[in-house]
TIZAGU-560560 format. One record per atom (N, C-alpha, C): residue number from 1; atom name; x, y, z; residue in one letter. Coordinates in steps of 0.001 Angstrom, whole numbers, plus 524288, in hexadecimal, padded with zeros to 5 digits. Layout:
BEGIN
<site NUM; "CA"; <X; Y; Z>; "A"> ...
//
This chain:
BEGIN
<site 1; "N"; <A292A; 8B5A0; 32A20>; "M"> <site 1; "CA"; <A286E; 8B562; 32487>; "M"> <site 1; "C"; <A2A25; 8AFF0; 322A0>; "M"> <site 2; "N"; <A26CE; 8AD5E; 31F6B>; "P"> <site 2; "CA"; <A2832; 8A828; 31D73>; "P"> <site 2; "C"; <A2CE2; 8A865; 319C3>; "P"> <site 3; "N"; <A3023; 8A463; 31A2F>; "K"> <site 3; "CA"; <A34CE; 8A418; 316D7>; "K"> <site 3; "C"; <A351D; 89EA0; 3147B>; "K"> <site 4; "N"; <A3741; 89E63; 30FBE>; "I"> <site 4; "CA"; <A381C; 8995A; 30D2E>; "I"> <site 4; "C"; <A3D39; 89996; 30A28>; "I"> <site 5; "N"; <A4018; 8955A; 30A5D>; "I"> <site 5; "CA"; <A44E6; 894DF; 3074E>; "I"> <site 5; "C"; <A43E5; 8909F; 30341>; "I"> <site 6; "N"; <A440C; 89214; 2FE55>; "A"> <site 6; "CA"; <A432A; 88E6E; 2FA03>; "A"> <site 6; "C"; <A485B; 88D51; 2F750>; "A"> <site 7; "N"; <A496A; 88850; 2F64E>; "F"> <site 7; "CA"; <A4E5B; 886CB; 2F3DC>; "F"> <site 7; "C"; <A4DBA; 88191; 2F118>; "F"> <site 8; "N"; <A517F; 88061; 2EDCE>; "E"> <site 8; "CA"; <A5186; 87B76; 2EADC>; "E"> <site 8; "C"; <A5588; 877C4; 2ED24>; "E"> <site 9; "N"; <A54B1; 872B7; 2EC2D>; "S"> <site 9; "CA"; <A5893; 86EDF; 2EDE8>; "S"> <site 9; "C"; <A5CB0; 86DFC; 2E9B1>; "S"> <site 10; "N"; <A5AFB; 86DC5; 2E4CD>; "V"> <site 10; "CA"; <A5E99; 86D19; 2E069>; "V"> <site 10; "C"; <A5D86; 8717E; 2DC88>; "V"> <site 11; "N"; <A618D; 8747A; 2DB57>; "Y"> <site 11; "CA"; <A6104; 878C1; 2D79C>; "Y"> <site 11; "C"; <A6201; 8768E; 2D226>; "Y"> <site 12; "N"; <A5DEB; 87699; 2CEE6>; "S"> <site 12; "CA"; <A5E0B; 873CE; 2C9ED>; "S"> <site 12; "C"; <A6210; 875D2; 2C614>; "S"> <site 13; "N"; <A632A; 87AC8; 2C600>; "M"> <site 13; "CA"; <A66CD; 87CE9; 2C227>; "M"> <site 13; "C"; <A6C75; 87B65; 2C347>; "M"> <site 14; "N"; <A6DD6; 87B0A; 2C844>; "S"> <site 14; "CA"; <A733C; 879BC; 2C9A2>; "S"> <site 14; "C"; <A73C8; 87436; 2CBCE>; "S"> <site 15; "N"; <A6F71; 871F5; 2CDA4>; "G"> <site 15; "CA"; <A6FAC; 86CC5; 2CFF5>; "G"> <site 15; "C"; <A71C2; 86CBD; 2D581>; "G"> <site 16; "N"; <A726E; 87157; 2D7C6>; "S"> <site 16; "CA"; <A748B; 8718B; 2DD15>; "S"> <site 16; "C"; <A703F; 87087; 2E115>; "S"> <site 17; "N"; <A71D0; 86E94; 2E58E>; "I"> <site 17; "CA"; <A6E40; 86D4B; 2E9D0>; "I"> <site 17; "C"; <A6DE1; 87200; 2ED74>; "I"> <site 18; "N"; <A6921; 87363; 2EEE7>; "G"> <site 18; "CA"; <A6844; 877D6; 2F267>; "G"> <site 18; "C"; <A69F9; 876BD; 2F7FC>; "G"> <site 19; "N"; <A6AC8; 87AE2; 2FAE9>; "R"> <site 19; "CA"; <A6C75; 87A73; 30062>; "R"> <site 19; "C"; <A67AC; 87A39; 303E8>; "R"> <site 20; "N"; <A6504; 875DE; 303D1>; "I"> <site 20; "CA"; <A6010; 8754F; 30692>; "I"> <site 20; "C"; <A60BB; 87618; 30C73>; "I"> <site 21; "N"; <A64B1; 873AC; 30EAB>; "R"> <site 21; "CA"; <A658D; 87416; 31451>; "R"> <site 21; "C"; <A664A; 879CA; 315FA>; "R"> <site 22; "N"; <A693B; 87CBA; 312E6>; "E"> <site 22; "CA"; <A6A27; 8823B; 31428>; "E"> <site 22; "C"; <A6528; 8857A; 313C3>; "E"> <site 23; "N"; <A61F0; 8844E; 30FE3>; "F"> <site 23; "CA"; <A5CED; 88710; 30F6D>; "F"> <site 23; "C"; <A595D; 885CD; 3140B>; "F"> <site 24; "N"; <A596B; 880E7; 315C6>; "C"> <site 24; "CA"; <A5642; 87F5F; 31A50>; "C"> <site 24; "C"; <A582C; 88213; 31F43>; "C"> <site 25; "N"; <A5D54; 88277; 31FE5>; "D"> <site 25; "CA"; <A5F7F; 88546; 32465>; "D"> <site 25; "C"; <A5DE2; 88B02; 3244D>; "D"> <site 26; "N"; <A5DF2; 88D55; 31FA8>; "L"> <site 26; "CA"; <A5C59; 892CA; 31F04>; "L"> <site 26; "C"; <A5692; 89378; 32065>; "L"> <site 27; "N"; <A5358; 88FC2; 31EB2>; "A"> <site 27; "CA"; <A4DBF; 88FFA; 31FE7>; "A"> <site 27; "C"; <A4CD2; 88F7A; 325C7>; "A"> <site 28; "N"; <A4FB5; 88C0A; 3285C>; "D"> <site 28; "CA"; <A4F3E; 88B8D; 32E11>; "D"> <site 28; "C"; <A50C8; 890A2; 330C9>; "D"> <site 29; "N"; <A54E3; 8930B; 32EEE>; "K"> <site 29; "CA"; <A56D7; 897DC; 33156>; "K"> <site 29; "C"; <A52D4; 89C4C; 33100>; "K"> <site 30; "N"; <A501D; 89CBD; 32C96>; "Y"> <site 30; "CA"; <A4C7A; 8A10F; 32BBC>; "Y"> <site 30; "C"; <A46B9; 89F7B; 32C28>; "Y"> <site 31; "N"; <A45A5; 89AA4; 32DB8>; "G"> <site 31; "CA"; <A403D; 898E5; 32E50>; "G"> <site 31; "C"; <A3D3A; 898B3; 32938>; "G"> <site 32; "N"; <A3FC5; 89715; 32509>; "A"> <site 32; "CA"; <A3D54; 896ED; 31FDA>; "A"> <site 32; "C"; <A3BCF; 89157; 31E64>; "A"> <site 33; "N"; <A3810; 890F0; 31AE8>; "L"> <site 33; "CA"; <A36B1; 88BE7; 3189A>; "L"> <site 33; "C"; <A3A9A; 88AA2; 3144B>; "L"> <site 34; "N"; <A3B33; 8859B; 31320>; "T"> <site 34; "CA"; <A3EA2; 883FC; 30ED4>; "T"> <site 34; "C"; <A3B5B; 88191; 30A81>; "T"> <site 35; "N"; <A3C87; 88318; 305B4>; "F"> <site 35; "CA"; <A39ED; 8810C; 3010A>; "F"> <site 35; "C"; <A3E2C; 87EE0; 2FD7A>; "F"> <site 36; "N"; <A3E43; 879BC; 2FCDB>; "L"> <site 36; "CA"; <A4251; 87731; 2F9BA>; "L"> <site 36; "C"; <A4012; 87536; 2F49D>; "L"> <site 37; "N"; <A427E; 876C0; 2F05A>; "D"> <site 37; "CA"; <A410A; 874F5; 2EB25>; "D"> <site 37; "C"; <A4488; 87053; 2E9C5>; "D"> <site 38; "N"; <A4237; 86BA1; 2E9D6>; "E"> <site 38; "CA"; <A451D; 866CE; 2E8AE>; "E"> <site 38; "C"; <A43EA; 864CF; 2E328>; "E"> <site 39; "N"; <A4237; 86848; 2DFB8>; "V"> <site 39; "CA"; <A4084; 866B1; 2DA7E>; "V"> <site 39; "C"; <A44AF; 86387; 2D797>; "V"> <site 40; "N"; <A4997; 8650A; 2D80F>; "H"> <site 40; "CA"; <A4DB6; 86260; 2D526>; "H"> <site 40; "C"; <A502E; 85DE9; 2D83D>; "H"> <site 41; "N"; <A4E40; 85CDA; 2DCE9>; "A"> <site 41; "CA"; <A50B1; 858D5; 2E032>; "A"> <site 41; "C"; <A4D0F; 85447; 2E16E>; "A"> <site 42; "N"; <A47F0; 85526; 2E185>; "V"> <site 42; "CA"; <A444C; 85101; 2E2EB>; "V"> <site 42; "C"; <A449F; 84C9B; 2DEE7>; "V"> <site 43; "N"; <A44FC; 847EB; 2E0DE>; "G"> <site 43; "CA"; <A4564; 84357; 2DD7F>; "G"> <site 43; "C"; <A4AF8; 841D9; 2DC33>; "G"> <site 44; "N"; <A4EB4; 8452E; 2DD8D>; "M"> <site 44; "CA"; <A5422; 84414; 2DC24>; "M"> <site 44; "C"; <A57D1; 843E3; 2E0D5>; "M"> <site 45; "N"; <A5689; 84691; 2E514>; "Y"> <site 45; "CA"; <A5A05; 846CF; 2E99B>; "Y"> <site 45; "C"; <A572D; 844D3; 2EE6F>; "Y"> <site 46; "N"; <A5A33; 842E5; 2F229>; "G"> <site 46; "CA"; <A580D; 840FA; 2F713>; "G"> <site 46; "C"; <A56DB; 83B35; 2F6CF>; "G"> <site 47; "N"; <A56C9; 83896; 2FB49>; "P"> <site 47; "CA"; <A55D3; 832F4; 2FB66>; "P"> <site 47; "C"; <A5084; 83159; 2F930>; "P"> <site 48; "N"; <A4C9E; 834C3; 2F9A3>; "H"> <site 48; "CA"; <A476B; 8338F; 2F79E>; "H"> <site 48; "C"; <A45E6; 8371A; 2F315>; "H"> <site 49; "N"; <A49A0; 83A19; 2F118>; "G"> <site 49; "CA"; <A4899; 83D91; 2ECAF>; "G"> <site 49; "C"; <A45CE; 84295; 2EE1C>; "G"> <site 50; "N"; <A45E8; 84410; 2F31D>; "A"> <site 50; "CA"; <A4322; 848C3; 2F4D2>; "A"> <site 50; "C"; <A4647; 84DC0; 2F3F2>; "A"> <site 51; "N"; <A4B26; 84D4D; 2F257>; "G"> <site 51; "CA"; <A4E34; 851F1; 2F11E>; "G"> <site 51; "C"; <A52DC; 852C6; 2F4AA>; "G"> <site 52; "N"; <A5547; 8574D; 2F3FB>; "I"> <site 52; "CA"; <A5A00; 858A5; 2F6E8>; "I"> <site 52; "C"; <A58DF; 85930; 2FCBC>; "I"> <site 53; "N"; <A5466; 85B57; 2FE24>; "A"> <site 53; "CA"; <A5319; 85BF4; 303B7>; "A"> <site 53; "C"; <A52FD; 856A8; 3066F>; "A"> <site 54; "N"; <A50F7; 852B2; 303D0>; "E"> <site 54; "CA"; <A50FF; 84D68; 30614>; "E"> <site 54; "C"; <A5691; 84B53; 3065A>; "E"> <site 55; "N"; <A5982; 84C24; 3023F>; "Q"> <site 55; "CA"; <A5EE8; 84A44; 30211>; "Q"> <site 55; "C"; <A622C; 84CA1; 30679>; "Q"> <site 56; "N"; <A614C; 8519E; 30794>; "E"> <site 56; "CA"; <A643D; 8545D; 30BA1>; "E"> <site 56; "C"; <A61B3; 853F9; 31107>; "E"> <site 57; "N"; <A5D5D; 85107; 3115F>; "K"> <site 57; "CA"; <A5A7D; 8504D; 31646>; "K"> <site 57; "C"; <A5896; 85583; 31891>; "K"> <site 58; "N"; <A5642; 858B5; 3152E>; "L"> <site 58; "CA"; <A5445; 85DD2; 316C7>; "L"> <site 58; "C"; <A4E62; 85E6A; 315F3>; "L"> <site 59; "N"; <A4BB1; 85A28; 314E8>; "M"> <site 59; "CA"; <A4617; 85A71; 313B6>; "M"> <site 59; "C"; <A42F5; 85CF4; 31821>; "M"> <site 60; "N"; <A4476; 85BFD; 31CF7>; "D"> <site 60; "CA"; <A4183; 85E13; 3215D>; "D"> <site 60; "C"; <A4257; 863F3; 3222A>; "D"> <site 61; "N"; <A4615; 86639; 31F82>; "R"> <site 61; "CA"; <A472A; 86BD1; 32016>; "R"> <site 61; "C"; <A44B3; 86F19; 31BBD>; "R"> <site 62; "N"; <A4251; 86C93; 317F1>; "I"> <site 62; "CA"; <A3FF0; 86F55; 31385>; "I"> <site 62; "C"; <A3A0A; 86FA6; 3146F>; "I"> <site 63; "N"; <A37D2; 87444; 313DE>; "D"> <site 63; "CA"; <A3231; 874FA; 314A7>; "D"> <site 63; "C"; <A2F08; 8738F; 30FD1>; "D"> <site 64; "N"; <A30CC; 87537; 30B42>; "I"> <site 64; "CA"; <A2DF7; 8743B; 30661>; "I"> <site 64; "C"; <A31D9; 87221; 30260>; "I"> <site 65; "N"; <A3068; 86DC4; 2FFE9>; "I"> <site 65; "CA"; <A33B9; 86B77; 2FBCE>; "I"> <site 65; "C"; <A3068; 86AC7; 2F6EF>; "I"> <site 66; "N"; <A328B; 86C47; 2F27F>; "T"> <site 66; "CA"; <A2FD6; 86B6D; 2ED91>; "T"> <site 66; "C"; <A3352; 8683E; 2E9F9>; "T"> <site 67; "N"; <A30E6; 864DE; 2E6D4>; "G"> <site 67; "CA"; <A33C2; 8619A; 2E31C>; "G"> <site 67; "C"; <A300F; 85F8C; 2DF01>; "G"> <site 68; "N"; <A320F; 85E5E; 2DA61>; "T"> <site 68; "CA"; <A2EA5; 85CB6; 2D614>; "T"> <site 68; "C"; <A2FDF; 8575F; 2D3D4>; "T"> <site 69; "N"; <A3412; 854F1; 2D567>; "L"> <site 69; "CA"; <A35E0; 85002; 2D320>; "L"> <site 69; "C"; <A3777; 850A0; 2CD72>; "L"> <site 70; "N"; <A385B; 8555C; 2CBAE>; "G"> <site 70; "CA"; <A39C3; 8563B; 2C633>; "G"> <site 70; "C"; <A3E96; 85337; 2C48A>; "G"> <site 71; "N"; <A42E1; 853DA; 2C744>; "K"> <site 71; "CA"; <A47BD; 85144; 2C5CA>; "K"> <site 71; "C"; <A4781; 84B72; 2C6F8>; "K"> <site 72; "N"; <A4548; 849FF; 2CB62>; "G"> <site 72; "CA"; <A44F7; 84478; 2CCDB>; "G"> <site 72; "C"; <A41C1; 84153; 2C8FA>; "G"> <site 73; "N"; <A3D57; 84368; 2C744>; "L"> <site 73; "CA"; <A3A1C; 8409C; 2C386>; "L"> <site 73; "C"; <A3C8C; 84097; 2BE1F>; "L"> <site 74; "N"; <A3F2D; 844CE; 2BCAF>; "E"> <site 74; "CA"; <A41ED; 844DC; 2B7A8>; "E"> <site 74; "C"; <A45CF; 84065; 2B75A>; "E"> <site 75; "N"; <A48C4; 83FBA; 2BB7A>; "L"> <site 75; "CA"; <A4CAC; 83B99; 2BBA4>; "L"> <site 75; "C"; <A4A1E; 83642; 2BB3E>; "L"> <site 76; "N"; <A45CA; 83586; 2BE22>; "F"> <site 76; "CA"; <A42FF; 83089; 2BDF9>; "F"> <site 76; "C"; <A4116; 82F5F; 2B876>; "F"> <site 77; "N"; <A3E82; 8331E; 2B5EC>; "Y"> <site 77; "CA"; <A3C64; 83237; 2B0B1>; "Y"> <site 77; "C"; <A40B3; 83186; 2ACA1>; "Y"> <site 78; "N"; <A4519; 833FE; 2AD73>; "Y"> <site 78; "CA"; <A497F; 83346; 2A9E4>; "Y"> <site 78; "C"; <A4B3E; 82D93; 2A9F4>; "Y"> <site 79; "N"; <A4C31; 82B6A; 2AE9F>; "Y"> <site 79; "CA"; <A4DEA; 825FB; 2AEFB>; "Y"> <site 79; "C"; <A49A2; 82238; 2AD5E>; "Y"> <site 80; "N"; <A44CD; 8237E; 2AE8B>; "Y"> <site 80; "CA"; <A406E; 8202E; 2ACFA>; "Y"> <site 80; "C"; <A4006; 81FE9; 2A70A>; "Y"> <site 81; "N"; <A40AE; 8245C; 2A468>; "S"> <site 81; "CA"; <A4051; 82461; 29EB3>; "S"> <site 81; "C"; <A44CD; 82159; 29C3A>; "S"> <site 82; "N"; <A4972; 82191; 29E80>; "I"> <site 82; "CA"; <A4DCA; 81E69; 29C87>; "I"> <site 82; "C"; <A4CA0; 8189D; 29D28>; "I"> <site 83; "N"; <A4A5F; 8172E; 2A19A>; "F"> <site 83; "CA"; <A48DC; 811C2; 2A2A1>; "F"> <site 83; "C"; <A44F1; 80FDD; 29E90>; "F"> <site 84; "N"; <A40EA; 812EF; 29D7B>; "I"> <site 84; "CA"; <A3CF2; 8117A; 2999A>; "I"> <site 84; "C"; <A3F58; 8111D; 29429>; "I"> <site 85; "N"; <A42A1; 814E1; 292CF>; "L"> <site 85; "CA"; <A452F; 814D0; 28DB9>; "L"> <site 85; "C"; <A488D; 80FF6; 28D0C>; "L"> <site 86; "N"; <A4B74; 80E83; 29110>; "F"> <site 86; "CA"; <A4EBE; 809DC; 290D2>; "F"> <site 86; "C"; <A4B72; 8050F; 28FBC>; "F"> <site 87; "N"; <A4726; 80450; 29299>; "F"> <site 87; "CA"; <A43EA; 7FFAC; 291CB>; "F"> <site 87; "C"; <A413A; 7FFB6; 28C80>; "F"> <site 88; "N"; <A3FA9; 80446; 28AA0>; "F"> <site 88; "CA"; <A3D60; 8049D; 2856A>; "F"> <site 88; "C"; <A414F; 802D8; 28151>; "F"> <site 89; "N"; <A461A; 804CD; 281A8>; "L"> <site 89; "CA"; <A4A20; 8034B; 27DDB>; "L"> <site 89; "C"; <A4B91; 7FD87; 27E57>; "L"> <site 90; "N"; <A4BEA; 7FBA8; 28319>; "F"> <site 90; "CA"; <A4D53; 7F62F; 28404>; "F"> <site 90; "C"; <A4933; 7F284; 281BF>; "F"> <site 91; "N"; <A4437; 7F389; 282E5>; "F"> <site 91; "CA"; <A401D; 7F01F; 280E7>; "F"> <site 91; "C"; <A3F55; 7F0D1; 27B0D>; "F"> <site 92; "N"; <A4054; 7F565; 27902>; "S"> <site 92; "CA"; <A4025; 7F624; 27352>; "S"> <site 92; "C"; <A4467; 7F2DE; 270BE>; "S"> <site 93; "N"; <A48F2; 7F2C6; 272FB>; "F"> <site 93; "CA"; <A4D41; 7EF9A; 270F8>; "F"> <site 93; "C"; <A4BD1; 7E9CF; 2710F>; "F"> <site 94; "N"; <A4998; 7E806; 27577>; "L"> <site 94; "CA"; <A4802; 7E282; 275D8>; "L"> <site 94; "C"; <A43CA; 7E12E; 271E0>; "L"> <site 95; "N"; <A3FF0; 7E48F; 27152>; "L"> <site 95; "CA"; <A3BB2; 7E39A; 26DA8>; "L"> <site 95; "C"; <A3DB6; 7E390; 2680C>; "L"> <site 96; "N"; <A4119; 7E735; 266B5>; "F"> <site 96; "CA"; <A435A; 7E760; 2617A>; "F"> <site 96; "C"; <A4650; 7E24C; 26057>; "F"> <site 97; "N"; <A4978; 7E098; 2640D>; "N"> <site 97; "CA"; <A4C7A; 7DBC3; 26348>; "N"> <site 97; "C"; <A48E3; 7D70A; 262DB>; "N"> <site 98; "N"; <A44C9; 7D6EB; 265E2>; "F"> <site 98; "CA"; <A413A; 7D289; 265C8>; "F"> <site 98; "C"; <A3E26; 7D256; 260AE>; "F"> <site 99; "N"; <A3C55; 7D6BF; 25EC5>; "L"> <site 99; "CA"; <A3908; 7D6DF; 25A1B>; "L"> <site 99; "C"; <A3C18; 7D691; 254FE>; "L"> <site 100; "N"; <A407E; 7D93C; 254BC>; "F"> <site 100; "CA"; <A4325; 7D9BA; 24FB8>; "F"> <site 100; "C"; <A4821; 7D68B; 24F30>; "F"> <site 101; "N"; <A4A67; 7D514; 25355>; "L"> <site 101; "CA"; <A4F5C; 7D232; 252FA>; "L"> <site 101; "C"; <A4EDD; 7CC8E; 25495>; "L"> <site 102; "N"; <A4A12; 7CA9F; 254DF>; "R"> <site 102; "CA"; <A4932; 7C51C; 2563E>; "R"> <site 102; "C"; <A4A22; 7C1C3; 25171>; "R"> <site 103; "N"; <A4E87; 7BF9F; 25114>; "C"> <site 103; "CA"; <A4FC0; 7BC70; 24C6E>; "C"> <site 103; "C"; <A509F; 7B6D9; 24E00>; "C"> 
//
């Protein structure tokens, strides 16, 4: 009979990290597939942003991985918008000084 163990790497409500290695050991013991939900970790953890499984060097033990880049892209757009806002304010200040305070 086919078996699958589905689990998350980062539990969003508590922020705790899942016991991926233990789930993989359990899957090996019972001949089950592993399904890892990296939705809250992709883009934020691991040397290449692939998630907790990459960080813990367990990528080869996971059969199916899912991720959306939701948190990683949010962080990117947050800093990008601050960058754009800063330059808008800076150049507005320069333009105001150039046009109205040139005496």
